[in-house]
PASEBA-1860 file (N, C-alpha, C; in nm, 3 decimals):
! residues 273
1> MATSSPTG> 8.521/8.915/13.099/8.411/8.975/13.023/8.469/9.059/12.911 ~ 8.414/9.045/12.792/8.465/9.120/12.678/8.439/9.268/12.699 ~ 8.534/9.352/12.658/8.516/9.495/12.671/8.477/9.554/12.538 ~ 8.411/9.670/12.542/8.369/9.738/12.420/8.419/9.880/12.422 ~ 8.447/9.932/12.302/8.484/10.072/12.290/8.360/10.157/12.302 ~ 8.374/10.291/12.319/8.258/10.377/12.328/8.167/10.370/12.207 ~ 8.219/10.326/12.090/8.135/10.315/11.972/8.060/10.184/11.967 ~ 8.080/10.097/12.066/8.004/9.973/12.075/8.071/9.853/12.013
9> HTELTRPD> 8.190/9.869/11.956/8.261/9.758/11.896/8.340/9.681/12.001 ~ 8.366/9.552/11.974/8.458/9.477/12.058/8.595/9.542/12.049 ~ 8.659/9.563/12.163/8.786/9.636/12.165/8.898/9.548/12.110 ~ 8.976/9.607/12.020/9.092/9.538/11.964/9.215/9.577/12.043 ~ 9.299/9.478/12.070/9.424/9.504/12.142/9.537/9.429/12.075 ~ 9.658/9.462/12.115/9.775/9.384/12.076/9.772/9.251/12.151 ~ 9.850/9.152/12.108/9.851/9.023/12.179/9.884/9.033/12.326 ~ 9.961/9.137/12.367/9.993/9.151/12.509/9.887/9.228/12.586
17> GSPVRVLV> 9.776/9.264/12.519/9.667/9.334/12.586/9.676/9.484/12.580 ~ 9.786/9.539/12.529/9.800/9.684/12.521/9.721/9.737/12.400 ~ 9.690/9.868/12.397/9.611/9.923/12.286/9.683/9.908/12.152 ~ 9.607/9.889/12.047/9.667/9.887/11.914/9.719/10.027/11.881 ~ 9.819/10.031/11.795/9.883/10.158/11.762/9.856/10.193/11.615 ~ 9.809/10.315/11.594/9.776/10.361/11.458/9.850/10.491/11.431 ~ 9.920/10.494/11.319/9.993/10.614/11.276/9.911/10.684/11.168 ~ 9.885/10.813/11.187/9.811/10.893/11.089/9.909/10.984/11.017
25> VEDEAPLA> 9.918/10.966/10.884/10.008/11.049/10.802/9.922/11.147/10.725 ~ 9.920/11.270/10.769/9.833/11.373/10.713/9.897/11.510/10.734 ~ 9.908/11.588/10.624/9.975/11.717/10.636/9.881/11.830/10.672 ~ 9.749/11.807/10.669/9.654/11.910/10.711/9.624/11.890/10.859 ~ 9.670/11.983/10.940/9.660/11.969/11.086/9.517/11.949/11.136 ~ 9.417/12.024/11.086/9.281/12.002/11.137/9.229/11.862/11.109 ~ 9.257/11.810/10.988/9.211/11.676/10.954/9.286/11.571/11.035 ~ 9.416/11.592/11.055/9.495/11.498/11.137/9.440/11.492/11.279
33> ELLSMALR> 9.404/11.608/11.334/9.350/11.611/11.471/9.213/11.544/11.477 ~ 9.128/11.567/11.375/8.996/11.504/11.372/9.008/11.352/11.368 ~ 9.095/11.302/11.282/9.114/11.157/11.273/9.171/11.102/11.403 ~ 9.266/11.172/11.461/9.328/11.125/11.585/9.225/11.114/11.696 ~ 9.139/11.214/11.709/9.036/11.210/11.812/8.941/11.094/11.791 ~ 8.902/11.070/11.665/8.809/10.960/11.636/8.872/10.825/11.668 ~ 8.998/10.808/11.634/9.065/10.681/11.659/9.093/10.659/11.807 ~ 9.120/10.766/11.879/9.140/10.752/12.024/9.010/10.715/12.094
41> SERWDVRT> 8.896/10.749/12.034/8.769/10.709/12.094/8.751/10.558/12.093 ~ 8.831/10.489/12.008/8.832/10.343/12.006/8.929/10.286/12.108 ~ 8.988/10.372/12.188/9.092/10.336/12.286/9.219/10.285/12.216 ~ 9.248/10.341/12.100/9.371/10.309/12.029/9.476/10.416/12.059 ~ 9.602/10.376/12.053/9.714/10.467/12.071/9.744/10.528/11.935 ~ 9.742/10.660/11.924/9.752/10.726/11.794/9.869/10.826/11.795 ~ 9.946/10.825/11.686/10.048/10.926/11.661/10.025/10.984/11.522 ~ 10.075/11.104/11.499/10.060/11.167/11.368/10.196/11.203/11.311
49> AGGGGGVA> 10.200/11.211/11.178/10.320/11.255/11.107/10.273/11.337/10.987 ~ 10.352/11.438/10.952/10.310/11.529/10.845/10.338/11.480/10.706 ~ 10.415/11.373/10.693/10.446/11.322/10.559/10.594/11.328/10.530 ~ 10.631/11.272/10.414/10.770/11.274/10.370/10.861/11.192/10.459 ~ 10.985/11.239/10.472/11.086/11.163/10.545/11.061/11.150/10.693 ~ 10.978/11.238/10.752/10.954/11.230/10.895/10.879/11.107/10.939 ~ 10.811/11.040/10.845/10.731/10.923/10.879/10.819/10.809/10.930 ~ 10.932/10.789/10.867/11.021/10.679/10.907/11.065/10.694/11.052
57> EVARAFRP> 11.098/10.815/11.090/11.144/10.839/11.228/11.033/10.809/11.328 ~ 10.910/10.856/11.298/10.798/10.830/11.389/10.768/10.680/11.394 ~ 10.769/10.614/11.279/10.739/10.471/11.274/10.842/10.390/11.350 ~ 10.967/10.432/11.343/11.074/10.359/11.412/11.052/10.361/11.563 ~ 11.008/10.474/11.615/10.988/10.487/11.759/10.854/10.431/11.804 ~ 10.752/10.445/11.718/10.614/10.412/11.757/10.578/10.266/11.728 ~ 10.632/10.207/11.623/10.603/10.069/11.581/10.451/10.047/11.566 ~ 10.387/10.115/11.470/10.241/10.106/11.456/10.196/9.969/11.408
65> DAAVLDLT> 10.071/9.934/11.445/10.007/9.812/11.396/9.933/9.837/11.265 ~ 9.901/9.963/11.236/9.835/10.003/11.112/9.859/10.151/11.093 ~ 9.835/10.198/10.970/9.857/10.340/10.941/9.747/10.391/10.850 ~ 9.722/10.521/10.860/9.634/10.593/10.768/9.722/10.690/10.691 ~ 9.720/10.681/10.557/9.806/10.765/10.474/9.722/10.839/10.372 ~ 9.728/10.972/10.375/9.653/11.056/10.282/9.730/11.068/10.150 ~ 9.669/11.018/10.042/9.736/11.021/9.913/9.725/11.156/9.844 ~ 9.659/11.254/9.908/9.657/11.387/9.850/9.785/11.464/9.884
73> LPDADARA> 9.873/11.400/9.959/10.007/11.456/9.974/10.070/11.460/9.835 ~ 10.164/11.550/9.811/10.235/11.545/9.683/10.293/11.405/9.660 ~ 10.295/11.361/9.534/10.337/11.224/9.503/10.468/11.186/9.570 ~ 10.566/11.275/9.566/10.697/11.242/9.624/10.683/11.219/9.773 ~ 10.602/11.302/9.841/10.585/11.286/9.985/10.510/11.159/10.019 ~ 10.403/11.127/9.942/10.325/11.007/9.969/10.410/10.882/9.952 ~ 10.486/10.878/9.845/10.571/10.761/9.821/10.684/10.752/9.923 ~ 10.741/10.865/9.957/10.848/10.865/10.057/10.794/10.822/10.192
81> ALAGLRRE> 10.674/10.868/10.225/10.613/10.831/10.352/10.589/10.681/10.359 ~ 10.533/10.625/10.251/10.504/10.481/10.250/10.633/10.400/10.254 ~ 10.733/10.444/10.176/10.861/10.372/10.174/10.925/10.373/10.313 ~ 10.923/10.490/10.377/10.983/10.498/10.511/10.909/10.416/10.613 ~ 10.776/10.417/10.602/10.693/10.339/10.694/10.721/10.190/10.681 ~ 10.723/10.140/10.558/10.740/9.996/10.537/10.885/9.952/10.556 ~ 10.976/10.045/10.546/11.115/10.009/10.577/11.132/9.983/10.726 ~ 11.062/10.063/10.807/11.073/10.049/10.952/10.981/9.940/11.008
89> VPGVPVLF> 10.862/9.925/10.947/10.765/9.825/10.994/10.716/9.746/10.873 ~ 10.795/9.648/10.828/10.758/9.573/10.709/10.620/9.506/10.722 ~ 10.543/9.517/10.616/10.413/9.449/10.613/10.303/9.520/10.690 ~ 10.328/9.638/10.746/10.224/9.707/10.821/10.107/9.740/10.728 ~ 9.983/9.708/10.766/9.869/9.739/10.680/9.841/9.889/10.678 ~ 9.802/9.939/10.561/9.782/10.082/10.544/9.643/10.108/10.485 ~ 9.573/10.202/10.544/9.446/10.250/10.489/9.475/10.381/10.419 ~ 9.453/10.383/10.286/9.482/10.502/10.208/9.358/10.590/10.196
97> LASREAAR> 9.377/10.720/10.206/9.272/10.819/10.182/9.299/10.879/10.045 ~ 9.200/10.873/9.956/9.223/10.922/9.819/9.094/10.981/9.764 ~ 9.108/11.071/9.667/8.991/11.124/9.598/8.930/11.011/9.516 ~ 8.799/11.018/9.494/8.729/10.912/9.421/8.787/10.892/9.282 ~ 8.821/11.001/9.214/8.870/10.992/9.076/9.007/10.925/9.069 ~ 9.090/10.951/9.169/9.228/10.905/9.163/9.254/10.778/9.243 ~ 9.153/10.729/9.317/9.177/10.622/9.412/9.240/10.499/9.348 ~ 9.177/10.443/9.248/9.227/10.318/9.191/9.361/10.337/9.122
105> ERTAGLTA> 9.376/10.447/9.047/9.500/10.468/8.974/9.617/10.491/9.068 ~ 9.596/10.573/9.172/9.706/10.609/9.259/9.740/10.497/9.357 ~ 9.641/10.421/9.400/9.672/10.313/9.493/9.733/10.194/9.422 ~ 9.710/10.181/9.293/9.759/10.063/9.220/9.910/10.049/9.233 ~ 9.983/10.161/9.228/10.127/10.153/9.236/10.181/10.159/9.377 ~ 10.093/10.170/9.477/10.138/10.189/9.614/10.099/10.076/9.706 ~ 9.979/10.021/9.688/9.926/9.931/9.789/9.975/9.790/9.773 ~ 9.973/9.718/9.885/9.997/9.574/9.884/9.862/9.506/9.895
113> GSDAYVTK> 9.860/9.373/9.881/9.734/9.301/9.878/9.649/9.314/10.001 ~ 9.710/9.344/10.117/9.632/9.348/10.240/9.580/9.487/10.272 ~ 9.610/9.587/10.185/9.571/9.723/10.215/9.431/9.755/10.163 ~ 9.382/9.872/10.202/9.250/9.917/10.159/9.255/10.068/10.143 ~ 9.149/10.124/10.084/9.145/10.269/10.074/9.003/10.319/10.097 ~ 8.994/10.446/10.137/8.866/10.514/10.157/8.868/10.638/10.071 ~ 8.760/10.659/9.996/8.757/10.774/9.908/8.698/10.897/9.977 ~ 8.745/11.013/9.936/8.697/11.140/9.989/8.576/11.186/9.909
121> PFGVEEVI> 8.480/11.253/9.974/8.473/11.280/10.118/8.436/11.154/10.196 ~ 8.479/11.143/10.320/8.454/11.024/10.399/8.410/11.065/10.539 ~ 8.347/10.972/10.609/8.312/10.991/10.749/8.414/10.918/10.835 ~ 8.434/10.966/10.956/8.533/10.903/11.042/8.495/10.758/11.073 ~ 8.363/10.727/11.076/8.321/10.589/11.101/8.369/10.498/10.990 ~ 8.375/10.550/10.868/8.423/10.470/10.755/8.571/10.440/10.771 ~ 8.647/10.538/10.818/8.789/10.516/10.842/8.809/10.414/10.954 ~ 8.732/10.427/11.061/8.743/10.332/11.173/8.709/10.191/11.126
129> AGLRGLLR> 8.601/10.178/11.048/8.562/10.045/11.000/8.670/9.985/10.911 ~ 8.729/10.069/10.824/8.836/10.018/10.738/8.957/9.972/10.817 ~ 8.994/10.049/10.918/9.108/10.010/11.002/9.078/9.883/11.081 ~ 8.955/9.871/11.131/8.921/9.750/11.205/8.935/9.626/11.116 ~ 8.893/9.639/10.990/8.908/9.527/10.899/9.053/9.487/10.880 ~ 9.143/9.586/10.870/9.285/9.558/10.855/9.346/9.504/10.984 ~ 9.308/9.564/11.097/9.368/9.525/11.224/9.328/9.385/11.266 ~ 9.207/9.341/11.230/9.165/9.207/11.271/9.254/9.099/11.213
137> RSVAPTPR> 9.327/9.131/11.108/9.416/9.032/11.047/9.546/9.016/11.125 ~ 9.576/9.115/11.210/9.706/9.109/11.278/9.699/9.115/11.429 ~ 9.585/9.158/11.484/9.572/9.162/11.629/9.444/9.092/11.669 ~ 9.430/9.062/11.797/9.315/8.985/11.845/9.225/9.070/11.933 ~ 9.092/9.043/11.935/9.005/9.113/12.029/9.043/9.079/12.173 ~ 9.011/9.173/12.261/9.034/9.147/12.403/8.960/9.021/12.444 ~ 9.026/8.922/12.504/8.959/8.796/12.536/8.858/8.810/12.648 ~ 8.763/8.723/12.650/8.667/8.716/12.759/8.733/8.651/12.880
145> AGSVLTVG> 8.673/8.671/12.996/8.719/8.600/13.115/8.673/8.456/13.099 ~ 8.768/8.366/13.079/8.730/8.228/13.050/8.719/8.212/12.900 ~ 8.746/8.095/12.850/8.750/8.075/12.706/8.634/7.992/12.654 ~ 8.538/7.960/12.740/8.424/7.879/12.698/8.298/7.964/12.698 ~ 8.235/7.974/12.582/8.107/8.044/12.569/7.996/7.941/12.582 ~ 7.892/7.975/12.655/7.781/7.882/12.676/7.649/7.953/12.657 ~ 7.563/7.896/12.574/7.426/7.943/12.557/7.337/7.818/12.560 ~ 7.257/7.805/12.664/7.176/7.685/12.679/7.263/7.561/12.684
153> DLTLNEDS> 7.232/7.462/12.599/7.312/7.339/12.597/7.421/7.343/12.489 ~ 7.448/7.462/12.438/7.551/7.480/12.335/7.674/7.544/12.397 ~ 7.791/7.486/12.373/7.916/7.543/12.424/8.016/7.558/12.310 ~ 8.098/7.662/12.320/8.204/7.686/12.223/8.331/7.718/12.301 ~ 8.434/7.637/12.280/8.562/7.656/12.347/8.653/7.736/12.255 ~ 8.686/7.860/12.296/8.766/7.947/12.210/8.912/7.905/12.202 ~ 8.959/7.826/12.297/9.097/7.778/12.291/9.110/7.660/12.194 ~ 9.023/7.560/12.211/9.032/7.441/12.127/8.946/7.452/12.002
161> QEVVRGGV> 8.859/7.555/11.995/8.766/7.577/11.885/8.670/7.459/11.867 ~ 8.638/7.394/11.978/8.541/7.284/11.975/8.402/7.337/12.007 ~ 8.303/7.285/11.934/8.164/7.324/11.953/8.084/7.198/11.987 ~ 8.005/7.206/12.093/7.928/7.090/12.139/7.787/7.136/12.174 ~ 7.687/7.059/12.129/7.551/7.086/12.174/7.491/6.958/12.231 ~ 7.444/6.967/12.354/7.383/6.851/12.419/7.477/6.733/12.425 ~ 7.606/6.759/12.440/7.705/6.652/12.448/7.750/6.598/12.314 ~ 7.696/6.651/12.204/7.731/6.602/12.070/7.823/6.703/12.001
169> PIRLTATE> 7.945/6.662/11.962/8.036/6.753/11.893/7.979/6.796/11.757 ~ 8.006/6.920/11.720/7.959/6.974/11.592/8.079/7.029/11.517 ~ 8.096/6.986/11.394/8.208/7.032/11.313/8.163/7.152/11.229 ~ 8.242/7.260/11.235/8.210/7.382/11.162/8.328/7.424/11.075 ~ 8.298/7.493/10.966/8.404/7.555/10.887/8.454/7.678/10.963 ~ 8.564/7.737/10.916/8.620/7.854/10.984/8.521/7.970/10.987 ~ 8.452/7.994/10.877/8.356/8.105/10.872/8.234/8.075/10.959 ~ 8.185/7.953/10.956/8.072/7.915/11.041/8.109/7.934/11.188
177> YELLRFLM> 8.231/7.897/11.222/8.278/7.910/11.361/8.279/8.057/11.404 ~ 8.334/8.145/11.318/8.341/8.287/11.354/8.201/8.346/11.366 ~ 8.110/8.305/11.279/7.972/8.355/11.286/7.906/8.309/11.416 ~ 7.922/8.182/11.450/7.862/8.130/11.573/7.924/8.198/11.695 ~ 8.054/8.217/11.694/8.120/8.282/11.808/8.067/8.423/11.828 ~ 8.047/8.498/11.718/7.995/8.634/11.729/7.853/8.632/11.787 ~ 7.771/8.538/11.742/7.635/8.527/11.796/7.639/8.493/11.944 ~ 7.726/8.397/11.982/7.730/8.351/12.121/7.792/8.455/12.214
185> RNPRRVLS> 7.873/8.543/12.162/7.926/8.651/12.246/7.820/8.758/12.273 ~ 7.710/8.750/12.199/7.602/8.848/12.214/7.468/8.777/12.229 ~ 7.451/8.687/12.327/7.327/8.611/12.339/7.206/8.700/12.362 ~ 7.095/8.662/12.299/6.967/8.733/12.310/6.974/8.875/12.258 ~ 7.076/8.906/12.180/7.089/9.039/12.120/7.074/9.026/11.969 ~ 6.986/9.109/11.911/6.966/9.106/11.766/7.085/9.174/11.699 ~ 7.150/9.100/11.609/7.265/9.152/11.535/7.224/9.171/11.390 ~ 7.247/9.290/11.337/7.209/9.319/11.199/7.306/9.254/11.101
193> KAQILDRV> 7.265/9.246/10.974/7.354/9.192/10.871/7.481/9.277/10.861 ~ 7.465/9.410/10.873/7.581/9.498/10.864/7.680/9.469/10.977 ~ 7.630/9.448/11.098/7.719/9.418/11.211/7.790/9.285/11.189 ~ 7.717/9.186/11.139/7.776/9.054/11.115/7.881/9.061/11.005 ~ 7.849/9.133/10.897/7.946/9.147/10.788/8.073/9.214/10.838 ~ 8.058/9.318/10.919/8.173/9.392/10.970/8.261/9.304/11.059 ~ 8.198/9.222/11.142/8.274/9.142/11.238/8.329/9.013/11.177 ~ 8.249/8.945/11.095/8.288/8.811/11.047/8.362/8.819/10.914
201> WSYDFGGR> 8.317/8.907/10.824/8.379/8.914/10.692/8.469/9.034/10.674 ~ 8.467/9.128/10.767/8.548/9.250/10.768/8.495/9.354/10.672 ~ 8.537/9.477/10.699/8.486/9.595/10.628/8.501/9.584/10.478 ~ 8.619/9.536/10.430/8.646/9.541/10.287/8.602/9.417/10.213 ~ 8.510/9.339/10.272/8.456/9.222/10.204/8.380/9.266/10.079 ~ 8.408/9.200/9.967/8.347/9.244/9.842/8.220/9.172/9.804 ~ 8.168/9.086/9.889/8.049/9.009/9.854/7.920/9.084/9.882 ~ 7.810/9.009/9.887/7.680/9.070/9.908/7.627/9.034/10.046
209> PNVVELYI> 7.536/9.119/10.100/7.481/9.091/10.232/7.411/8.956/10.243 ~ 7.362/8.901/10.130/7.290/8.773/10.141/7.383/8.658/10.178 ~ 7.515/8.683/10.182/7.606/8.578/10.230/7.577/8.548/10.376 ~ 7.527/8.648/10.450/7.492/8.626/10.590/7.377/8.527/10.599 ~ 7.273/8.547/10.518/7.160/8.454/10.517/7.207/8.312/10.485 ~ 7.298/8.302/10.389/7.348/8.171/10.348/7.417/8.099/10.464 ~ 7.505/8.172/10.534/7.580/8.107/10.643/7.494/8.086/10.767 ~ 7.393/8.168/10.787/7.298/8.141/10.895/7.227/8.010/10.866
217> SYLRRKID> 7.190/7.985/10.740/7.123/7.859/10.706/7.217/7.741/10.726 ~ 7.347/7.758/10.695/7.444/7.651/10.719/7.451/7.619/10.868 ~ 7.458/7.724/10.951/7.466/7.703/11.096/7.343/7.632/11.148 ~ 7.226/7.673/11.100/7.103/7.611/11.148/7.101/7.461/11.119 ~ 7.152/7.422/11.003/7.154/7.279/10.969/7.239/7.200/11.068 ~ 7.343/7.265/11.119/7.435/7.194/11.208/7.400/7.211/11.357 ~ 7.351/7.329/11.393/7.323/7.357/11.534/7.182/7.316/11.572 ~ 7.085/7.345/11.484/6.944/7.327/11.519/6.880/7.202/11.461
225> AGRAPMIH> 6.946/7.133/11.371/6.884/7.019/11.303/6.837/6.914/11.405 ~ 6.707/6.882/11.401/6.652/6.781/11.490/6.640/6.823/11.634 ~ 6.663/6.951/11.662/6.657/7.001/11.798/6.571/7.126/11.803 ~ 6.538/7.171/11.923/6.468/7.298/11.937/6.559/7.409/11.886 ~ 6.508/7.503/11.809/6.595/7.605/11.748/6.653/7.701/11.850 ~ 6.778/7.739/11.823/6.846/7.839/11.904/6.873/7.967/11.825 ~ 6.888/7.954/11.693/6.918/8.068/11.607/6.786/8.120/11.548 ~ 6.758/8.247/11.571/6.629/8.303/11.532/6.648/8.425/11.442
233> TRRGMGYL> 6.551/8.444/11.353/6.549/8.559/11.263/6.449/8.662/11.314 ~ 6.489/8.787/11.318/6.397/8.897/11.345/6.385/8.973/11.214 ~ 6.275/8.947/11.143/6.260/8.998/11.008/6.281/9.150/11.002 ~ 6.366/9.191/10.908/6.395/9.333/10.891/6.493/9.388/10.992 ~ 6.537/9.304/11.088/6.628/9.351/11.193/6.759/9.274/11.196 ~ 6.753/9.142/11.196/6.875/9.064/11.201/6.854/8.928/11.264 ~ 6.956/8.879/11.334/6.955/8.744/11.389/7.001/8.746/11.534 ~ 6.956/8.646/11.610/7.003/8.632/11.747/7.008/8.485/11.784
241> IKAADAAS> 7.082/8.456/11.891/7.088/8.321/11.944/7.046/8.325/12.090 ~ 6.970/8.226/12.132/6.929/8.217/12.271/6.906/8.071/12.305 ~ 6.902/8.041/12.435/6.880/7.903/12.478/6.748/7.852/12.423 ~ 6.746/7.725/12.386/6.625/7.666/12.329/6.514/7.658/12.432 ~ 6.392/7.676/12.386/6.274/7.662/12.471/6.244/7.514/12.483 ~ 6.250/7.461/12.604/6.228/7.318/12.625/6.092/7.274/12.572 ~ 5.993/7.365/12.581/5.858/7.330/12.537/5.852/7.307/12.387 ~ 5.952/7.362/12.314/5.949/7.345/12.169/6.036/7.233/12.120
249> EPSPAPKA> 6.093/7.155/12.212/6.173/7.039/12.172/6.087/6.943/12.090 ~ 6.138/6.895/11.978/6.059/6.802/11.899/6.029/6.676/11.976 ~ 5.908/6.628/11.961/5.869/6.506/12.032/5.942/6.388/11.975 ~ 5.988/6.297/12.059/6.058/6.179/12.008/5.963/6.093/11.927 ~ 6.016/6.033/11.822/5.933/5.946/11.738/5.891/5.825/11.818 ~ 5.767/5.776/11.800/5.723/5.657/11.874/5.811/5.538/11.841 ~ 5.836/5.457/11.939/5.918/5.338/11.916/5.842/5.240/11.827 ~ 5.919/5.168/11.747/5.858/5.074/11.654/5.775/4.970/11.728
257> TSRRRSRA> 5.827/4.924/11.844/5.753/4.821/11.918/5.619/4.874/11.966 ~ 5.618/5.003/12.006/5.493/5.062/12.052/5.393/5.069/11.938 ~ 5.442/5.104/11.816/5.350/5.112/11.703/5.292/4.974/11.670 ~ 5.377/4.869/11.679/5.328/4.734/11.647/5.223/4.690/11.747 ~ 5.248/4.720/11.877/5.150/4.682/11.979/5.019/4.756/11.959 ~ 5.030/4.884/11.918/4.908/4.961/11.895/4.827/4.902/11.782 ~ 4.899/4.861/11.673/4.827/4.801/11.560/4.765/4.668/11.601 ~ 4.838/4.592/11.684/4.785/4.463/11.728/4.658/4.482/11.809
265> RSRSAPEP> 4.660/4.581/11.900/4.540/4.606/11.980/4.424/4.648/11.894 ~ 4.453/4.732/11.792/4.342/4.778/11.708/4.283/4.664/11.628 ~ 4.367/4.563/11.589/4.311/4.451/11.514/4.226/4.361/11.602 ~ 4.264/4.349/11.729/4.190/4.259/11.817/4.066/4.325/11.879 ~ 4.060/4.459/11.869/3.946/4.528/11.927/3.822/4.503/11.843 ~ 3.701/4.494/11.903/3.577/4.472/11.826/3.547/4.589/11.736 ~ 3.491/4.562/11.621/3.453/4.667/11.528/3.344/4.752/11.588 ~ 3.350/4.884/11.567/3.243/4.970/11.620/3.113/4.939/11.551
273> V> 3.006/4.957/11.624/2.873/4.930/11.565/2.800/5.058/11.537
END
């Protein structure tokens, strides 16, 4: 059974099942403690460093999966911290904290393509969401017991990534597959567009919420076409998936032979008077 953190998100772990590790680089002790507490509420392993050369030593021992780096550190300290971090853990994704005015300019010379930033003032939920977007690229959610998800006559095999409904294989794109998997992991539960965007497209997705509507329509064409619907819209709330109602199964088309016999009988029947 999939586990959830206290904030209601699917729990992220390392491939071996241990908690993900996040390094917080912040020289203001109260803010470092606030961030650490928020990240530990996700059941993540958290360490802190004050900046500068000390970051490399902590990173060497801790081997973080992601880091939070405050760019309001003096320039020399911020750059030294990032250099030390990436020297010890090459390619580690970093979430930068920066003032709104300086965010783009200061991150331009520091960030790699996979990084992101959050502007100040920020809420801890924004930091958590940003980190989850980065971590999903390098670690996997805690697996369910068993790798086959089943809702009604629809099955999804998480190992082989095969999708079958009523014995008929269904081919999906990678994004369609992730969307369907998220729906099937939460059967009969209404999922909002924001939840779907966060899980399927990640926090730093630059598109518009109507991409969810678009991909829901793609899924319906493949999952529900010619069958009783399983994917439902709750207007103003979101989407859910549930087993099809047998009573709503489309009636089979009459057989051609039956139609011909019916027409033959009607021609031979006496005209009404």
